[in-house]
N, C-alpha and C positions, 0 to 999 in steps of 0.2 A: 765808648763809640767805638774804639778800636776792637770791642772785645762782641761788638753787635757786626760791625763790618767783617772779621773772624770766620761768626759763625754765617753769614750769608753767604761767603766765600765757600764755607763746609758742605753747605747744602746745595750750592750749586755744581758742585765738584761731585756730589754723592750722584747729584742726580744724571751727572756725563760720564759717570766712570761705573758705575754701579748696578744703573737701572736696567736689568734683563730679566727675562720672566726666570721663575723656577723651572728647573728641569724634570723629565715627565716621571712615570710610576716609579716608583721605589720598590724594590725585589730583593728580599734575603738571599744570602748565597755563603758559602762555607768555604769561603777566600781570606789569602794572608798575605802579606806583605814582605816578600825575601830580602834578604842581606843583598847589598850589593853595592860596593864601594872598589873602582877602578879609576885609573885615570883616563880622561879623555883628553884631543886637541880642542883647546879654548877657541871659541868663537870668538870672531871678532865682535869690535863694539859698532852699535850705529851710530852715527855722526852727528853732532851736535849741531851743525848746521842743516842737515836733513828733517831732523826735528824742527827746527825753525823755520826752515822754508815751507814745510806742509803746514804748520801754524799761522805765519801769513796769509796761506791761500785760503786754510780756513777762515780767518776772523773777515778777509774782505769779501767771499760769500756773504756770510752771515752777514756782515752791512751791509751790502748790497740788497738784503730782502727788501728794506723799507721803504726802497726809492718809487717813486711813481712812474706806471707803465709809459713810455712811450709814446706818442701820435705815431700811426700807421704810417709808413709812408704811401704817399699818392703819386701812382705809376699814371703820368701822361697818354690822353688817347691819342691813337696815332693819326695823321695828319692824312687828310684822303687829296690824293693829285688826280687832276684829268687826266684824261689819256684819249684818242680820236680812236680806240677800239681796243675790244680786245684780243686777246693774241692768245690762240692756242699753244700747251705748252704739254709735249709729249709726258706720256706717263711711263716711268721704269721700271724695269723689267725685274719683279723681286730673285734675289739672289737663294736659291735653295739653300737652308739651315743644316747642316749637316748633322745626323742622327749619331747622338755619343754612344760610343761603346761602351755596354755594363760594364762594371768590373763583375769580375768571374766571383760568385762565393766558393770559398775555401771549402774543399771535401776531402775526406780520409780526416784518421786522429784529429784532435787538438794538440796543438804545440804549445811549447814555451815559448817566452819572448825575453829581449834583455831587457825593454822599458813597456810598462802598461800603463795607459794614463789614469788616475783615480776615476773617472766617470764609468771606465771599462770594468774597472776593479770591483767597485758596487756591485754593477749590474747582475757580473758573473757569482756574486756571493750570494746570489737568491735565486738565479738560474747557473747553476754549474754548467759549464760544457763536459766534463772532467765524468758524471756519472756517479760521483757518491751521494747517498743517501745517509745522515747522518741519525742515530737512535741514542735513548737515553742509554748511559753505560751498563753495563748488567755483567755481573761476576761471570766467566768461563774455566769454569778449572778441566775444563775435558781437553785446553789446549796447553794446561800449563805446563805437560810434559815434554814440550817442544820445546821450552826455554830452561829444562831442568839443567844442572852444573853438579859437579863431587860438591859444590859449594852451596847447594839449595837452587831455589828460584824465585823468580816473582810473582806476584799475581795477574790476574791477565783477567782483562774486559774486555767483552765483545762492543762496541761503539758505532757501528756502521756499517755500510754493506755497497761495492762498486759492481757491479754487476755478479757476476759470479762468483768473487772474492768477498768473504767477511775480511770488514777493516779489524782490527783490535789495538789494545793499547797493554801495555806493560807496567807495572809499578815495586819498584820493589818494598819486601814485606816491612821492612824496617820504619817505614815511611806511613805506615797503616798502622801502626802499635798507637797505645793509648797516649795522649797529649801526657806532656809533662813539661819540667820548668824548661829545658832545653829543648824541645819541639818546636817552639817558633823558631827557631832557626836552622830547622834540618830542612832540605830542600833538595829537591833532583829533577833531570828532566825525564819529561815522559820520554818512551821508544813507540813509533807506529810501525804495522807491520801489517799486511795483506796474506789473509789465507784461502788459499783456493786448490783444484788437484791437483797441481804442478808442484805443491810444497807451501811454503813460507819464505816469506820475502820483505827484509828492512827498508822501510821507503825512508832515503835519507833528506831528501829534497824535497818536501812537500809545496813548496811554491811554486806559482806558476810564471816567476822571473828566472830568468838565470843569474840575474845577478846578486839575488839572496843567498844567503848563507844555506850549507848544507848541515844536518845533525852529524856528529861524528860516531864511528860503526860503535855497536853494542859490542861486549865480550862474547855475545854468542857467535863462534868464530864460524861454528858450521851452517848459519845462515844466509841467506844469498843475500848479499847486500842490493839493492833496488836505486837508482836513481834516475830512471826515466818515469817513474808514476810519481804525480804530481797532483792538484786540488785544487780549482780552482776555489773553493768556500774555505780554502787555509791561507790565502795571500794576502796580506794585510796591505789596504791604503795606506800611501805615504801622507797623508794627510785628513785627520778626521776630523769634521766640524761637531762641535756641541751643538752651540746658538751661532745667530748670525753673528759673525764678527770673531767670536773665539771658536780657536781651532787649537786640535796637539799636533805631534809632528809624531813618525813612528820612525823616521830617517836614522838617527843615531840607537833606536832600539834593536832595529832589524840588523842594524849593519854590523855592531858590536857585541855579538852574545858572547856568555863564559859559561864558569862549568853549571848554576843553576838558572839560566836565562839562554836556552839553546832556541831555534825554531819557534818549537812547540809551547814553550814558557816552564813554568817547572808546576810540582804536583800538589800545590797547597791544596784543592777543591776538594782531595779524597781524605785530607785528616779530620780527625775528632775535633774542629775549632767551632765556635759561636762567634763569628766575625760574620757581620753586616758589610753588604757590598750593595751599592746604588746603579741601576742598570742606568747609563747615561744616555747611550744609543746603540740601538740594534742594530747591525748591516748582515743580513742573510744569518748567516749560523754565527756570526761573531758578535761580542757584543762588547760594548767599550764601558768598563766599569770604573767606578770612585770604592775603592776598598777603605775600610777604615781600621788603622791598627789597633794595635793591643796593648800600646806606650804612647802615652801622654804625659804632660804635666796639669795636675787638678785646675779644672779650671779650662783648660784647653781641648779637644781631641784631632787627631792628625790622619790624614788622608793620604791615597793613593791615586793615581790613573793607573789602569791595566789595559790589557784587550782578554777576551776570554775565548778560550778555544771550544767547541759544540762538544766535546768530550771532558773539559771541565778543569783541564788546564788553563793557564794563567799566565800570560807576556807582561811585565812590569815594565811600562814605560820609562826610557833615561829620564832624568831631570832636565837635560837641555831640550827635550822633545817635548816639554809642560811651557807655556807661555809664564815669563820672570824666573823659570830654573837654570837661565846660566846664570848664576852671579859677575862670574866676569866681563861680560856684555851687555852691564847695565852704564847709562852715561848718567853722571851723577849731578847735579845743577851749579854744584858748587866748583866743578872744574875739575876735580882731585879725583884720580885715578887711583881707585881700589882693586885693580883685578888683582887676584892672587899671584905668587911670583912662579918665573915657569918652573913646572914641575909638577906647582902645586894643584889640585882640585878645583875646578872651575864651579862645581855643581853645587848648588844650595841645594838644600836640607828642610826639612819640618821645622817648623821654632820648636816645638815643644815635643818633641819624637824621640826614639830614640837613634845614635850617631851608629848603631851596629842594627837598625830595622829598615832606615833609610827611607822614611817615607818623604813626599814630595812638597806636602804645605800642614798648617796648622790652622783649627778654626778655636778664633775668641772667644767662649760662648758669653762674653758679657761686653760686647768690643763695642767702645766709645768712640766714633770717629772724630771726636774734637780731640781726642789726643792724641792724633795725628796730622802730620803736614806732608806735603809733596817734598821730594828729594831728588827724584830722578825719574828716569825713563828706561824701560827694557829695552831688550834688541826687536821687539813685535811694536816698538811706537807706544805700549801703558804705561800710564803713569805709578810711579813707584813712591809708596808712603814709607815714610819714616817718623819714631818717635818725635813728639815735640819737644823744644829746647827741657833742657833738663830732667826727659825721660817722660816714660808713664808706669802704669803699674803692671801693666803686659813687659816690656825692658828688663824693669827691676826682678820681676818673677824669675824669666827665663834666665838670664843670667847667672843670677844665681843659682839655678837649678840647674844647669849647666857645669857650674862650679864645683857645686854640690857631689854629682855623680860622677866626676872624674875619679879616676884610677889608673896607676901604671905602676911599673918595679922601679925605685930609686939605687941606681949603681952607688952613691953614695952610704948612702942608709941601709942598705942590703937586704931591704924588704919591700914589700907595696907599702904604698904610701894614697892617701884618699886628699878627695877635696882640695884645699886652699894649699894644701903639701904638692899637689903636682904643679907642671908646667902649665896650665890653663892659660891662654897668652892674654883675658881682661880680667884683671883681678878689681877693676872699678868700675860703677855703672857710667861713668864718665868715658872712660877708654872703650868703652864697648859700644857706646855711640858715636864716639868719635871716630870709630873704625865702620860706622853703617852695618853692625853686625847683624842687626833685625831689620829689616823693612815687608811691605805688605803690598799684595797686589790686586786688584776686583779680579773675583773670579765669573766665571760665566752664570753663575746662580743668583750672585748680587753678592755673595759673602767674601770679606778680605781673607786673601789666603795669604797667612803666614808663613815667612822661611826665612834664614839663619844662613849667613856665609857660612863656608866648610869649615874654615878654621874657627870658628867662634863653639864649634858643637864639645861636647864633652871630650876629655881625654882620656880614651882608653886603651887600655895596653892588649886588650887581646877581647874579640868576638867569641866566646865561646858555644 
């Protein structure tokens, strides 16, 4: 009987948490997930009281659906009183309504703003005020002499036009070499330039928001830095909805650029990889894509969300910008605070991915929903699933994989050590489960996204 009840509850929860329509068209693109590991400020967790209150309200509303409709209220008819005769009432003179003064239409060139609402940002992505027209990237060797130095020079690609100016981007030659075992870890930010009769300008601040970061100036010091030119079609919305109620943020991604994660992303699309990317949503010249990792445990695939620019660079989202990606903000049903200690990274990783690659989530090819149970709630209010008591095939395989693929240098042994000889923190399946190291959150397309807490990934001495 208990098994029948459990199956019924499992099926009911699936219908509530995963019944979303599949995403639209699938598109192949040459994209790849970059190495991004840096510390961030931990987000505050959503309170249990708030979740409980929302649950009470929702249950109350559901319970009321089956009640009978109330009888309509009866309005009494006004009583008629006798009068000696009609009394004339003077008609009041209407007060003229002042005509509102129309808001003047801004004139002159478009300007940046400190804050721009997402509806405006999205509208401008398709109809930019700034006049840029993007084209398919084409090699422009005639411009390469402009960027030459004693150390050589980059390759130049023509990617668009704005008025009389050509828009070009540069890519270092080593990034275009044939892929090798090390190539997946190589990345570099694109540099954006305009070329017209006045010369070459390095466009440092492409966003229409004044609060968004600018790029660092390139090593070509003789090229004029340009902090005035910007593009509406390169301004990223703060929130991107994938399907009803399921959205990703870009706030942490845009606010915290690092070496391979500058305002224009990195150059993965120009490399000779056969990775796949699924277009999740098109926003004018920008696209939200789901990339597929090259690295994953057998039986799983690992994925990430990223924003693709019109000229081929990719801006990978930070884990905390994806629902369920901030491990430190999860509220656990047993009341235990499992947040990483101060100074530790709170961001989760793909459960079956490489710690050096930093994918967002993994998908189990043969996912069995009955092998999972409810364990907590994300900061966004989404259910968190954990393995059933005693674990399941996924938890055992993933813990073993992360331990087996650990390697570090042992001061005591004076040499590299591997697997169980490293300091991998979860030596047994029981410890792995007790730490809530593995968890799952329903994605926008109905797939369960498997994630792992940051300290449960493989111990790695160095990402080469």
